[in-house]
C-alpha positions in Angstrom: 55.2 100.4 122.9 55.7 97.0 121.4 58.7 94.8 121.9 59.8 95.3 118.4 59.7 99.0 118.8 61.6 98.9 122.0 64.3 96.6 120.5 64.6 98.9 117.5 64.9 101.9 119.7 67.8 100.4 121.7 69.5 98.8 118.6 68.8 95.2 119.5 67.1 92.5 117.6 64.1 90.6 119.1 66.2 87.5 118.9 69.0 89.1 121.0 66.3 90.1 123.6 64.9 86.6 123.9 68.3 85.1 124.0 69.2 87.3 126.9 66.0 86.4 128.7 66.8 82.6 128.3 70.4 83.2 129.5 69.2 85.1 132.6 66.8 82.3 133.4 69.6 79.7 133.1 71.8 81.7 135.4 69.0 82.0 137.9 68.3 78.3 137.9 72.0 77.5 138.3 72.3 79.9 141.2 69.3 78.3 142.9 70.8 74.9 142.5 74.1 76.1 144.1 72.3 77.6 147.0 70.4 74.4 147.5 73.6 72.4 147.5 75.2 74.8 150.0 72.2 74.6 152.3 72.3 70.8 152.3 76.0 70.7 153.0 75.7 73.4 155.8 73.0 71.4 157.5 75.3 68.4 157.8 78.5 70.4 158.4 77.6 73.9 159.8 81.2 74.8 160.7 82.7 73.9 157.3 84.9 76.7 156.0 84.3 78.3 152.6 87.4 76.8 150.9 86.4 73.2 151.9 82.8 74.0 150.9 84.0 75.3 147.5 86.1 72.1 147.1 83.1 69.9 147.8 80.9 71.8 145.4 83.6 71.5 142.6 83.6 67.7 143.2 79.8 67.4 143.1 79.4 69.4 139.9 81.3 66.8 137.8 84.0 69.4 136.7 
């Protein structure tokens, strides 16, 4: 079955399919970055609580 046929069967356009794929990839990359930051912080401060960790991550994200 081709992608076009599968999309038509489920009522989605090919554009919507590819947009969803791109969004999933972006979310995966963001999650990997967060895990990397958490690991770096945990190596330096292994006993840091989750609230303080969250606060540190909020400050490093620029938000």
